[in-house]
N, CA, C and O atoms as a MOPAC input file, in Angstrom:
PM7 MOZYME 1SCF
protein

 N    -13.33200 1    24.75500 1   -16.24900 1
 C    -12.55100 1    23.66500 1   -16.79000 1
 C    -11.43200 1    24.24100 1   -17.65500 1
 O    -11.67800 1    25.01700 1   -18.57900 1
 N    -10.18800 1    23.84200 1   -17.33600 1
 C     -9.03900 1    24.33300 1   -18.09500 1
 C     -8.88900 1    23.54900 1   -19.38800 1
 O     -9.15300 1    22.34800 1   -19.44100 1
 N     -8.45600 1    24.25500 1   -20.43500 1
 C     -8.16700 1    23.59000 1   -21.70000 1
 C     -6.66000 1    23.58900 1   -21.89300 1
 O     -5.99100 1    24.58700 1   -21.62600 1
 N     -6.13200 1    22.46800 1   -22.35700 1
 C     -4.69500 1    22.30100 1   -22.52100 1
 C     -4.35700 1    21.98300 1   -23.96600 1
 O     -5.14600 1    21.38800 1   -24.70000 1
 N     -3.17400 1    22.39400 1   -24.34400 1
 C     -2.55000 1    21.84800 1   -25.53500 1
 C     -1.95200 1    20.52300 1   -25.07900 1
 O     -1.70600 1    20.35300 1   -23.88500 1
 N     -1.71300 1    19.59400 1   -25.97100 1
 C     -1.16100 1    18.28500 1   -25.60300 1
 C      0.14700 1    18.43900 1   -24.83400 1
 O      0.32300 1    17.79600 1   -23.79900 1
 N      1.06900 1    19.27400 1   -25.31300 1
 C      2.35800 1    19.42400 1   -24.63100 1
 C      2.19500 1    20.01800 1   -23.23200 1
 O      2.95800 1    19.66400 1   -22.33300 1
 N      1.22900 1    20.90500 1   -23.02200 1
 C      0.96300 1    21.45400 1   -21.69900 1
 C      0.42300 1    20.37800 1   -20.76500 1
 O      0.81800 1    20.30500 1   -19.60100 1
 N     -0.47600 1    19.54500 1   -21.27300 1
 C     -1.03900 1    18.45500 1   -20.47900 1
 C      0.05400 1    17.47400 1   -20.06400 1
 O      0.11700 1    17.07400 1   -18.90200 1
 N      0.91100 1    17.08600 1   -20.99700 1
 C      1.99700 1    16.15000 1   -20.70800 1
 C      2.93800 1    16.74000 1   -19.66900 1
 O      3.34300 1    16.03800 1   -18.74300 1
 N      3.29100 1    17.99600 1   -19.79900 1
 C      4.19300 1    18.64900 1   -18.85100 1
 C      3.57700 1    18.72200 1   -17.45200 1
 O      4.25300 1    18.45200 1   -16.46000 1
 N      2.29700 1    19.08800 1   -17.37500 1
 C      1.64700 1    19.23700 1   -16.06800 1
 C      1.43900 1    17.89600 1   -15.36800 1
 O      1.46400 1    17.83500 1   -14.13900 1
 N      1.23600 1    16.83000 1   -16.12400 1
 C      0.90000 1    15.54200 1   -15.51600 1
 C      2.04300 1    14.53700 1   -15.52400 1
 O      1.84000 1    13.38400 1   -15.14200 1
 N      3.23200 1    14.93500 1   -15.94600 1
 C      4.33100 1    13.97300 1   -16.00600 1
 C      4.75300 1    13.53600 1   -14.60200 1
 O      4.59600 1    14.27700 1   -13.63200 1
 N      5.28600 1    12.33000 1   -14.51700 1
 C      5.72300 1    11.76200 1   -13.24400 1
 C      6.90600 1    12.55500 1   -12.71400 1
 O      7.84500 1    12.85800 1   -13.45000 1
 N      6.85000 1    12.88700 1   -11.43000 1
 C      7.94100 1    13.62900 1   -10.79600 1
 C      8.39600 1    12.86900 1    -9.55600 1
 O      7.59100 1    12.57000 1    -8.67300 1
 N      9.66600 1    12.56400 1    -9.49300 1
 C     10.21000 1    11.92200 1    -8.30300 1
 C     10.48600 1    13.01200 1    -7.28100 1
 O     11.30500 1    13.90100 1    -7.51400 1
 N      9.79700 1    12.93900 1    -6.14800 1
 C      9.91900 1    13.97400 1    -5.11700 1
 C     11.02400 1    13.67300 1    -4.12000 1
 O     11.27900 1    14.47100 1    -3.21800 1
 N     11.69200 1    12.51700 1    -4.27100 1
 C     12.79900 1    12.17700 1    -3.38100 1
 C     12.38600 1    11.94200 1    -1.94500 1
 O     13.15600 1    12.23200 1    -1.02900 1
 N     11.17700 1    11.42000 1    -1.72400 1
 C     10.67400 1    11.22600 1    -0.36000 1
 C     10.91700 1     9.81900 1     0.16400 1
 O     10.45600 1     9.48400 1     1.25600 1
 N     11.62400 1     8.99600 1    -0.58200 1
 C     11.92700 1     7.65500 1    -0.10200 1
 C     11.03100 1     6.59800 1    -0.70600 1
 O     10.54300 1     6.73500 1    -1.82800 1
 N     10.82500 1     5.54000 1     0.05800 1
 C     10.06700 1     4.38300 1    -0.41700 1
 C      8.64700 1     4.74900 1    -0.83300 1
 O      8.21300 1     4.39900 1    -1.93000 1
 N      7.92600 1     5.44900 1     0.03200 1
 C      6.54000 1     5.82300 1    -0.24800 1
 C      6.45000 1     7.31900 1    -0.49800 1
 O      6.99400 1     8.11600 1     0.26700 1
 N      5.76100 1     7.70200 1    -1.57300 1
 C      5.46200 1     9.12100 1    -1.78100 1
 C      4.12600 1     9.24500 1    -2.49500 1
 O      3.73800 1     8.37300 1    -3.27300 1
 N      3.43500 1    10.33200 1    -2.22100 1
 C      2.14100 1    10.55600 1    -2.84200 1
 C      2.34100 1    11.05600 1    -4.27000 1
 O      2.94600 1    12.10600 1    -4.48900 1
 N      1.83300 1    10.30400 1    -5.23300 1
 C      1.82700 1    10.76400 1    -6.62000 1
 C      0.71400 1    11.79500 1    -6.76300 1
 O      0.91100 1    12.85800 1    -7.35200 1
 N     -0.45100 1    11.47200 1    -6.21900 1
 C     -1.56000 1    12.40700 1    -6.03100 1
 C     -2.11300 1    12.09200 1    -4.64300 1
 O     -1.59600 1    11.20500 1    -3.96400 1
 N     -3.13800 1    12.79200 1    -4.21900 1
 C     -3.69300 1    12.51600 1    -2.89000 1
 C     -4.40000 1    11.15800 1    -2.82900 1
 O     -4.74900 1    10.69300 1    -1.74400 1
 N     -4.61400 1    10.51400 1    -3.99400 1
 C     -5.31600 1     9.23600 1    -4.03800 1
 C     -4.50800 1     8.11400 1    -4.69100 1
 O     -5.00400 1     6.99700 1    -4.83200 1
 N     -3.27700 1     8.40300 1    -5.08700 1
 C     -2.39600 1     7.39600 1    -5.68300 1
 C     -1.05500 1     7.41600 1    -4.95500 1
 O     -0.41800 1     8.46200 1    -4.83100 1
 N     -0.63500 1     6.24200 1    -4.47300 1
 C      0.63200 1     6.10400 1    -3.77500 1
 C      1.67800 1     5.56000 1    -4.73800 1
 O      1.45800 1     4.54600 1    -5.40100 1
 N      2.81400 1     6.24000 1    -4.80800 1
 C      3.95700 1     5.76400 1    -5.59200 1
 C      4.91200 1     5.07100 1    -4.62800 1
 O      5.27900 1     5.62900 1    -3.59400 1
 N      5.30800 1     3.85700 1    -4.97300 1
 C      6.25000 1     3.10400 1    -4.15800 1
 C      7.52300 1     2.93400 1    -4.96500 1
 O      7.51700 1     2.31100 1    -6.02600 1
 N      8.61900 1     3.49300 1    -4.45800 1
 C      9.92700 1     3.37600 1    -5.11200 1
 C     10.56800 1     2.08500 1    -4.61400 1
 O     11.39500 1     2.09200 1    -3.70100 1
 N     10.17500 1     0.99900 1    -5.22300 1
 C     10.52500 1    -0.33700 1    -4.74100 1
 C     11.96600 1    -0.69100 1    -5.04900 1
 O     12.43100 1    -0.54100 1    -6.17900 1
 N     12.66800 1    -1.16500 1    -4.02500 1
 C     14.03700 1    -1.64400 1    -4.18800 1
 C     14.18000 1    -3.09000 1    -3.74600 1
 O     15.09000 1    -3.78400 1    -4.20100 1
 N     13.30000 1    -3.55900 1    -2.86900 1
 C     13.36500 1    -4.94700 1    -2.39700 1
 C     11.97200 1    -5.54900 1    -2.36000 1
 O     11.57000 1    -6.26300 1    -3.27900 1
 N     11.22800 1    -5.25700 1    -1.28300 1
 C      9.92000 1    -5.88700 1    -1.10300 1
 C      9.00700 1    -5.00100 1    -0.27300 1
 O      9.46600 1    -4.27400 1     0.60900 1
 N      7.71400 1    -5.06600 1    -0.55900 1
 C      6.68400 1    -4.43800 1     0.27200 1
 C      5.45900 1    -5.34300 1     0.28500 1
 O      5.32900 1    -6.24900 1    -0.53900 1
 N      4.57800 1    -5.08700 1     1.21800 1
 C      3.26400 1    -5.72000 1     1.26200 1
 C      2.24200 1    -4.65800 1     0.88800 1
 O      2.33500 1    -3.52100 1     1.35100 1
 N      1.27300 1    -5.01100 1     0.06000 1
 C      0.20200 1    -4.09600 1    -0.32400 1
 C     -1.12400 1    -4.84700 1    -0.29900 1
 O     -1.16500 1    -6.06900 1    -0.44000 1
 N     -2.17300 1    -4.11600 1    -0.12300 1
 C     -3.50500 1    -4.70000 1    -0.13500 1
 C     -3.77300 1    -5.29400 1    -1.51100 1
 O     -3.50200 1    -4.66000 1    -2.53100 1
 N     -4.30100 1    -6.49700 1    -1.53700 1
 C     -4.61000 1    -7.19100 1    -2.78100 1
 C     -5.60600 1    -6.36500 1    -3.61000 1
 O     -6.59100 1    -5.84900 1    -3.08200 1
 N     -5.33800 1    -6.25400 1    -4.88700 1
 C     -6.25300 1    -5.56900 1    -5.79400 1
 C     -6.06000 1    -4.06900 1    -5.88300 1
 O     -6.88800 1    -3.38200 1    -6.48100 1
 N     -4.98200 1    -3.53600 1    -5.30300 1
 C     -4.78200 1    -2.08900 1    -5.30600 1
 C     -3.76100 1    -1.61800 1    -6.34600 1
 O     -3.59200 1    -0.41300 1    -6.53400 1
 N     -3.07600 1    -2.55000 1    -7.02600 1
 C     -2.05800 1    -2.16700 1    -8.00500 1
 C     -2.73000 1    -1.48600 1    -9.19400 1
 O     -3.64500 1    -2.03600 1    -9.80800 1
 N     -2.25800 1    -0.27600 1    -9.50800 1
 C     -2.75900 1     0.48000 1   -10.64400 1
 C     -1.84400 1     0.25300 1   -11.84500 1
 O     -2.30900 1    -0.06500 1   -12.94000 1
 N     -0.54400 1     0.41900 1   -11.63000 1
 C      0.44000 1     0.18400 1   -12.69000 1
 C      1.81800 1     0.05800 1   -12.06100 1
 O      2.01100 1     0.33000 1   -10.87600 1
 N      2.77100 1    -0.36300 1   -12.88800 1
 C      4.14900 1    -0.44400 1   -12.40900 1
 C      5.10200 1    -0.35000 1   -13.58200 1
 O      4.73800 1    -0.59700 1   -14.73200 1
 N      6.34300 1     0.01800 1   -13.25700 1
 C      7.46300 1     0.04400 1   -14.21000 1
 C      8.61900 1    -0.64400 1   -13.54800 1
 O      8.87800 1    -0.41900 1   -12.36600 1
 N      9.31800 1    -1.47400 1   -14.27300 1
 C     10.48700 1    -2.13000 1   -13.71900 1
 C     10.30200 1    -3.62300 1   -13.61300 1
 O      9.36800 1    -4.19900 1   -14.17100 1
 N     11.21300 1    -4.23700 1   -12.88700 1
 C     11.21500 1    -5.68500 1   -12.69300 1
 C     10.57600 1    -6.00700 1   -11.34300 1
 O     11.26900 1    -6.12200 1   -10.33200 1
 N      9.26400 1    -6.15100 1   -11.33400 1
 C      8.52600 1    -6.39600 1   -10.09900 1
 C      7.72000 1    -7.68200 1   -10.25200 1
 O      7.03600 1    -7.89400 1   -11.25300 1
 N      7.81800 1    -8.52700 1    -9.23900 1
 C      7.07900 1    -9.78300 1    -9.21000 1
 C      6.00600 1    -9.67100 1    -8.13000 1
 O      6.27500 1    -9.19200 1    -7.02900 1
 N      4.80200 1   -10.11000 1    -8.44500 1
 C      3.68400 1   -10.03500 1    -7.51100 1
 C      3.26600 1   -11.44500 1    -7.10200 1
 O      3.12800 1   -12.33800 1    -7.93800 1
 N      3.06500 1   -11.62400 1    -5.78100 1
 C      2.62700 1   -12.91400 1    -5.26100 1
 C      1.50800 1   -12.70000 1    -4.26200 1
 O      1.56100 1   -11.78800 1    -3.43800 1
 N      0.49100 1   -13.55100 1    -4.34200 1
 C     -0.58800 1   -13.53400 1    -3.35800 1
 C     -0.01800 1   -13.99500 1    -2.01500 1
 O      0.85700 1   -14.86000 1    -1.97100 1
 N     -0.51200 1   -13.41900 1    -0.93500 1
 C     -0.10500 1   -13.81800 1     0.41300 1
 C     -0.42200 1   -15.29200 1     0.61600 1
 O     -1.54800 1   -15.72700 1     0.37600 1
 N      0.56200 1   -16.05800 1     1.05400 1
 C      0.35100 1   -17.47500 1     1.34100 1
 C     -0.50100 1   -17.66200 1     2.57500 1
 O     -0.49700 1   -16.81200 1     3.46600 1
 N     -1.23000 1   -18.76100 1     2.64200 1
 C     -2.15300 1   -19.00200 1     3.75300 1
 C     -1.44500 1   -19.00900 1     5.10400 1
 O     -2.02000 1   -18.58300 1     6.10500 1
 N     -0.20400 1   -19.48700 1     5.14100 1
 C      0.55800 1   -19.50600 1     6.40300 1
 C      1.73300 1   -18.53400 1     6.37200 1
 O      2.65900 1   -18.64900 1     7.17500 1
 N      1.69800 1   -17.58900 1     5.45600 1
 C      2.79400 1   -16.63200 1     5.25800 1
 C      3.17900 1   -15.90700 1     6.54700 1
 O      4.36000 1   -15.67200 1     6.80200 1
 N      2.18300 1   -15.55600 1     7.35500 1
 C      2.44100 1   -14.77600 1     8.57200 1
 C      2.21900 1   -15.59900 1     9.83500 1
 O      2.09900 1   -15.04000 1    10.92500 1
 N      2.16300 1   -16.90300 1     9.70000 1
 C      2.04300 1   -17.77200 1    10.86400 1
 C      0.62300 1   -18.24200 1    11.12200 1
 O     -0.34600 1   -17.63400 1    10.66600 1
 N      0.52300 1   -19.31800 1    11.84900 1
 C     -0.75100 1   -19.94600 1    12.16700 1
 C     -1.62100 1   -19.05200 1    13.04600 1
 O     -2.83900 1   -19.00000 1    12.87400 1
 N     -0.99700 1   -18.35300 1    13.98400 1
 C     -1.74900 1   -17.47100 1    14.89600 1
 C     -2.51500 1   -16.39800 1    14.14800 1
 O     -3.68800 1   -16.16200 1    14.43600 1
 N     -1.86500 1   -15.74100 1    13.18600 1
 C     -2.54300 1   -14.67500 1    12.43200 1
 C     -3.60800 1   -15.25400 1    11.50900 1
 O     -4.62100 1   -14.60400 1    11.25000 1
 N     -3.39100 1   -16.47100 1    11.01100 1
 C     -4.40200 1   -17.12400 1    10.18800 1
 C     -5.67200 1   -17.34300 1    11.00400 1
 O     -6.76600 1   -17.04800 1    10.52400 1
 N     -5.54600 1   -17.86100 1    12.24000 1
 C     -6.70100 1   -18.08800 1    13.09700 1
 C     -7.39300 1   -16.77900 1    13.46200 1
 O     -8.62100 1   -16.70000 1    13.44000 1
 N     -6.60900 1   -15.74800 1    13.79900 1
 C     -7.19600 1   -14.45500 1    14.16400 1
 C     -7.96500 1   -13.86400 1    12.99600 1
 O     -9.05000 1   -13.31200 1    13.17800 1
 N     -7.40900 1   -13.97700 1    11.79900 1
 C     -8.06400 1   -13.44900 1    10.60300 1
 C     -9.39000 1   -14.17000 1    10.38700 1
 O    -10.39900 1   -13.53300 1    10.08500 1
 N     -9.39700 1   -15.48800 1    10.53900 1
 C    -10.61300 1   -16.28300 1    10.35400 1
 C    -11.64100 1   -15.99200 1    11.44400 1
 O    -12.83200 1   -15.87300 1    11.15700 1
 N    -11.19000 1   -15.87700 1    12.68600 1
 C    -12.08000 1   -15.68500 1    13.82400 1
 C    -12.70200 1   -14.28800 1    13.84000 1
 O    -13.89700 1   -14.14100 1    14.09700 1
 N    -11.89900 1   -13.27300 1    13.57000 1
 C    -12.38000 1   -11.89200 1    13.69800 1
 C    -12.94200 1   -11.32000 1    12.40100 1
 O    -13.72700 1   -10.37200 1    12.43000 1
 N    -12.54900 1   -11.88600 1    11.26900 1
 C    -12.95400 1   -11.29300 1     9.99100 1
 C    -12.15100 1   -10.05500 1     9.66900 1
 O    -12.40200 1    -9.39300 1     8.66200 1
 N    -11.18200 1    -9.73400 1    10.51800 1
 C    -10.31800 1    -8.57500 1    10.30600 1
 C     -9.14000 1    -8.95800 1     9.42100 1
 O     -8.88400 1   -10.13800 1     9.18100 1
 N     -8.44600 1    -7.97200 1     8.95200 1
 C     -7.25800 1    -8.19800 1     8.14200 1
 C     -7.61600 1    -8.19700 1     6.66700 1
 O     -8.63900 1    -8.75100 1     6.26500 1
 N     -6.78400 1    -7.58400 1     5.88000 1
 C     -7.00500 1    -7.51800 1     4.44100 1
 C     -6.18100 1    -8.59600 1     3.74900 1
 O     -5.14500 1    -9.01700 1     4.26300 1
 N     -6.63500 1    -9.03700 1     2.59500 1
 C     -5.82100 1    -9.94300 1     1.78500 1
 C     -4.66100 1    -9.13700 1     1.22700 1
 O     -4.84700 1    -8.02900 1     0.72500 1
 N     -3.47000 1    -9.69800 1     1.31900 1
 C     -2.26900 1    -8.97000 1     0.92600 1
 C     -1.59700 1    -9.59300 1    -0.28600 1
 O     -1.78100 1   -10.77200 1    -0.58800 1
 N     -0.81000 1    -8.76900 1    -0.97200 1
 C      0.07700 1    -9.26000 1    -2.02000 1
 C      1.47800 1    -8.77800 1    -1.69400 1
 O      1.66500 1    -7.71500 1    -1.10100 1
 N      2.45700 1    -9.57500 1    -2.09000 1
 C      3.85600 1    -9.22800 1    -1.88600 1
 C      4.40200 1    -8.76400 1    -3.22900 1
 O      4.28200 1    -9.47100 1    -4.23000 1
 N      5.00300 1    -7.57600 1    -3.25300 1
 C      5.66700 1    -7.06800 1    -4.45200 1
 C      7.16300 1    -7.09500 1    -4.17800 1
 O      7.63800 1    -6.50300 1    -3.20900 1
 N      7.90600 1    -7.79200 1    -5.04600 1
 C      9.33700 1    -7.96200 1    -4.87400 1
 C     10.04500 1    -7.53200 1    -6.14700 1
 O      9.59200 1    -7.83600 1    -7.25100 1
 N     11.15900 1    -6.82400 1    -5.99400 1
 C     11.94700 1    -6.41700 1    -7.15300 1
 C     12.34900 1    -4.96800 1    -7.05100 1
 O     12.51800 1    -4.42500 1    -5.95900 1
 N     12.50200 1    -4.34000 1    -8.22300 1
 C     12.84800 1    -2.91900 1    -8.23700 1
 C     12.08700 1    -2.23000 1    -9.35600 1
 O     11.88200 1    -2.78000 1   -10.43800 1
 N     11.67800 1    -1.01400 1    -9.05500 1
 C     10.91700 1    -0.21800 1   -10.01600 1
 C      9.96700 1     0.70000 1    -9.28600 1
 O     10.09500 1     0.92900 1    -8.08300 1
 N      9.01600 1     1.22000 1   -10.02500 1
 C      7.99300 1     2.09400 1    -9.45500 1
 C      6.65700 1     1.37400 1    -9.51600 1
 O      6.24500 1     0.88100 1   -10.56600 1
 N      5.99100 1     1.32400 1    -8.37500 1
 C      4.70200 1     0.66900 1    -8.24800 1
 C      3.69400 1     1.71800 1    -7.80200 1
 O      3.95000 1     2.48500 1    -6.87400 1
 N      2.55800 1     1.74400 1    -8.46600 1
 C      1.50600 1     2.70200 1    -8.13100 1
 C      0.29400 1     1.92900 1    -7.62500 1
 O     -0.19300 1     1.01500 1    -8.29000 1
 N     -0.19000 1     2.30600 1    -6.43500 1
 C     -1.33900 1     1.64200 1    -5.83100 1
 C     -2.36800 1     2.68300 1    -5.40000 1
 O     -2.02500 1     3.81600 1    -5.06200 1
 N     -3.63500 1     2.27400 1    -5.41800 1
 C     -4.73900 1     3.12900 1    -4.98900 1
 C     -5.85000 1     2.21900 1    -4.49100 1
 O     -5.90900 1     1.04400 1    -4.85500 1
 N     -6.73100 1     2.76200 1    -3.65700 1
 C     -7.80600 1     1.95100 1    -3.08400 1
 C     -9.14300 1     2.66300 1    -3.22200 1
 O     -9.53600 1     3.43500 1    -2.34800 1
 N     -9.82800 1     2.40700 1    -4.30600 1
 C    -11.18000 1     2.89200 1    -4.55300 1
 C    -11.35300 1     4.39000 1    -4.33200 1
 O    -12.38700 1     4.82800 1    -3.82800 1
 N    -10.36400 1     5.16200 1    -4.69900 1
 C    -10.45400 1     6.61300 1    -4.59700 1
 C    -10.29400 1     7.18200 1    -3.20600 1
 O    -10.51800 1     8.37500 1    -3.00200 1
 N     -9.90800 1     6.35200 1    -2.23100 1
 C     -9.69400 1     6.85800 1    -0.87200 1
 C     -8.47900 1     7.77300 1    -0.84600 1
 O     -7.51100 1     7.55000 1    -1.57300 1
 N     -8.53200 1     8.80900 1    -0.00300 1
 C     -7.37200 1     9.66700 1     0.19900 1
 C     -6.32500 1     8.89900 1     0.99100 1
 O     -6.66100 1     8.08900 1     1.85500 1
 N     -5.05200 1     9.15800 1     0.69300 1
 C     -3.94200 1     8.40200 1     1.27100 1
 C     -3.11900 1     9.28500 1     2.19400 1
 O     -2.84100 1    10.44500 1     1.88900 1
 N     -2.73700 1     8.71500 1     3.32600 1
 C     -1.80300 1     9.36500 1     4.25300 1
 C     -0.62400 1     8.42900 1     4.44600 1
 O     -0.79700 1     7.21500 1     4.54600 1
 N      0.57300 1     8.99200 1     4.49800 1
 C      1.77900 1     8.20900 1     4.75600 1
 C      2.19400 1     8.46900 1     6.19800 1
 O      2.38500 1     9.61400 1     6.60600 1
 N      2.33000 1     7.39300 1     6.95800 1
 C      2.74400 1     7.51900 1     8.35200 1
 C      4.13000 1     6.92300 1     8.52400 1
 O      4.38100 1     5.79000 1     8.11300 1
 N      5.02900 1     7.68400 1     9.13200 1
 C      6.37600 1     7.21000 1     9.45300 1
 C      6.36900 1     6.86300 1    10.93200 1
 O      6.31100 1     7.75400 1    11.77900 1
 N      6.42800 1     5.57000 1    11.25200 1
 C      6.41400 1     5.13600 1    12.64600 1
 C      7.84800 1     4.98600 1    13.13500 1
 O      8.64700 1     4.27500 1    12.52500 1
 N      8.16700 1     5.64600 1    14.22100 1
 C      9.49600 1     5.57900 1    14.82300 1
 C      9.38200 1     4.87600 1    16.16200 1
 O      9.44300 1     5.51700 1    17.21100 1
 N      9.21400 1     3.54400 1    16.13100 1
 C      9.04600 1     2.78500 1    17.35300 1
 C      7.67600 1     2.96000 1    17.97700 1
 O      7.45600 1     2.54200 1    19.11400 1
 N      6.75300 1     3.57100 1    17.25200 1
 C      5.41500 1     3.82600 1    17.76200 1
 C      4.45400 1     2.76400 1    17.25300 1
 O      4.77000 1     2.01200 1    16.33100 1
 N      3.27200 1     2.71100 1    17.86900 1
 C      2.22500 1     1.77400 1    17.46000 1
 C      0.99400 1     2.54400 1    17.03200 1
 O      0.75000 1     3.66400 1    17.48200 1
 N      0.22100 1     1.92300 1    16.15100 1
 C     -1.02700 1     2.52500 1    15.70100 1
 C     -1.99700 1     1.39500 1    15.38200 1
 O     -1.58500 1     0.33200 1    14.91700 1
 N     -3.28600 1     1.62300 1    15.63200 1
 C     -4.32100 1     0.65400 1    15.26700 1
 C     -4.99900 1     1.15700 1    13.99700 1
 O     -5.41800 1     2.31200 1    13.91900 1
 N     -5.09900 1     0.28000 1    13.01000 1
 C     -5.68900 1     0.64600 1    11.72800 1
 C     -6.66800 1    -0.44400 1    11.32400 1
 O     -6.37400 1    -1.63200 1    11.46300 1
 N     -7.82700 1    -0.04500 1    10.82500 1
 C     -8.77100 1    -1.00400 1    10.26800 1
 C     -8.09200 1    -1.65700 1     9.06300 1
 O     -7.57400 1    -0.95800 1     8.19200 1
 N     -8.09000 1    -2.98600 1     9.00600 1
 C     -7.42900 1    -3.70800 1     7.92100 1
 C     -7.89500 1    -3.28000 1     6.54700 1
 O     -7.12200 1    -3.32200 1     5.59100 1
 N     -9.14900 1    -2.86900 1     6.43200 1
 C     -9.68600 1    -2.42600 1     5.14100 1
 C     -9.07100 1    -1.10500 1     4.69100 1
 O     -9.09400 1    -0.78800 1     3.50100 1
 N     -8.52100 1    -0.33200 1     5.62500 1
 C     -7.95600 1     0.97600 1     5.29700 1
 C     -6.43700 1     0.96300 1     5.16100 1
 O     -5.82700 1     2.01500 1     4.96800 1
 N     -5.82800 1    -0.19700 1     5.25700 1
 C     -4.37900 1    -0.31300 1     5.10400 1
 C     -4.05400 1    -0.50500 1     3.62600 1
 O     -4.64000 1    -1.36900 1     2.97400 1
 N     -3.13400 1     0.28400 1     3.09200 1
 C     -2.80600 1     0.19600 1     1.66800 1
 C     -1.49700 1    -0.54600 1     1.41900 1
 O     -1.46000 1    -1.46400 1     0.60000 1
 N     -0.41900 1    -0.16500 1     2.11300 1
 C      0.88200 1    -0.81200 1     1.90300 1
 C      1.76600 1    -0.58000 1     3.11500 1
 O      1.58900 1     0.38700 1     3.85600 1
 N      2.73300 1    -1.49500 1     3.30700 1
 C      3.68000 1    -1.33100 1     4.40000 1
 C      4.95400 1    -2.10700 1     4.10800 1
 O      4.96700 1    -3.03300 1     3.29600 1
 N      6.02500 1    -1.70900 1     4.78900 1
 C      7.32000 1    -2.36600 1     4.64000 1
 C      7.30700 1    -3.70600 1     5.36100 1
 O      6.59900 1    -3.85800 1     6.35600 1
 N      8.07700 1    -4.68500 1     4.88100 1
 C      8.07000 1    -6.00300 1     5.51700 1
 C      8.61600 1    -6.00400 1     6.93900 1
 O      8.33000 1    -6.93900 1     7.68600 1
 N      9.37800 1    -5.01400 1     7.34300 1
 C      9.93600 1    -4.96100 1     8.69700 1
 C      8.94900 1    -4.51000 1     9.75800 1
 O      9.26500 1    -4.53300 1    10.94800 1
 N      7.75400 1    -4.10000 1     9.34400 1
 C      6.73700 1    -3.65100 1    10.29600 1
 C      6.20500 1    -4.85500 1    11.07800 1
 O      5.82800 1    -5.86700 1    10.48800 1
 N      6.17700 1    -4.74000 1    12.38400 1
 C      5.61200 1    -5.77700 1    13.23600 1
 C      4.12200 1    -5.48500 1    13.37700 1
 O      3.74100 1    -4.39800 1    13.81300 1
 N      3.27700 1    -6.44800 1    13.01100 1
 C      1.84200 1    -6.19800 1    13.03900 1
 C      1.08600 1    -7.40500 1    13.57900 1
 O      1.60800 1    -8.51900 1    13.62300 1
 N     -0.16000 1    -7.15800 1    13.99000 1
 C     -1.00000 1    -8.21700 1    14.51200 1
 C     -2.45900 1    -7.84600 1    14.26600 1
 O     -2.77700 1    -6.69200 1    13.97800 1
 N     -3.33100 1    -8.82700 1    14.38200 1
 C     -4.76800 1    -8.62400 1    14.22900 1
 C     -5.38200 1    -8.66200 1    15.61800 1
 O     -5.15400 1    -9.59800 1    16.38400 1
 N     -6.16300 1    -7.63700 1    15.93500 1
 C     -6.79400 1    -7.56500 1    17.25400 1
 C     -8.29000 1    -7.31100 1    17.07900 1
 O     -8.71600 1    -6.58900 1    16.17800 1
 N     -9.06500 1    -7.91900 1    17.95600 1
 C    -10.50000 1    -7.68900 1    17.97200 1
 C    -10.76100 1    -6.40100 1    18.72400 1
 O    -10.32500 1    -6.25200 1    19.86500 1
 N    -11.45000 1    -5.48500 1    18.11600 1
 C    -11.76600 1    -4.21500 1    18.74700 1
 C    -13.20100 1    -4.27500 1    19.27000 1
 O    -14.05600 1    -4.90300 1    18.64500 1
 N    -13.47700 1    -3.63300 1    20.40600 1
 C    -14.82800 1    -3.56800 1    20.93300 1
 C    -15.66700 1    -2.72000 1    20.00000 1
 O    -15.21700 1    -1.70300 1    19.47300 1
 N    -16.86700 1    -3.15600 1    19.81500 1
 C    -17.80400 1    -2.38500 1    18.99100 1
 C    -18.30800 1    -1.19600 1    19.79600 1
 O    -18.56600 1    -1.29800 1    20.99500 1
 N    -18.44100 1    -0.08000 1    19.11600 1
 C    -18.96600 1     1.13000 1    19.76200 1
 C    -20.40300 1     1.30600 1    19.32800 1
 O    -20.68600 1     1.39300 1    18.13300 1
 N    -21.32300 1     1.35900 1    20.29100 1
 C    -22.75800 1     1.48000 1    19.96500 1
 C    -23.08500 1     2.92500 1    19.66500 1
 O    -24.23500 1     3.24800 1    19.36700 1

């Protein structure tokens, strides 16, 4: 276990902007979001924020009637919150390790429980997956 002087601790743990864009890893378990407009994040994952950011719970029909029915029928999909404004937003999900994926016209299937945050321009849907015995 390392011992620090206060100034050493502050220097080692101070926030550093890595210039990676909207999403960057603050640590392997904390995502820093350099918010300029809006993002969607899993409800209950906000750790802290700085700046002028407004948080709203996902509306029941926010993403359309079809996704509401799929969410109810399959039990899939996470409850979301919308963060709007500008500043730095820090999110984490129960100590899970975080990966940032840059999709360039590609598709990926993700368990709704493992989704942390995404840009509003992402096209997404809820699908029932076959159970693997």
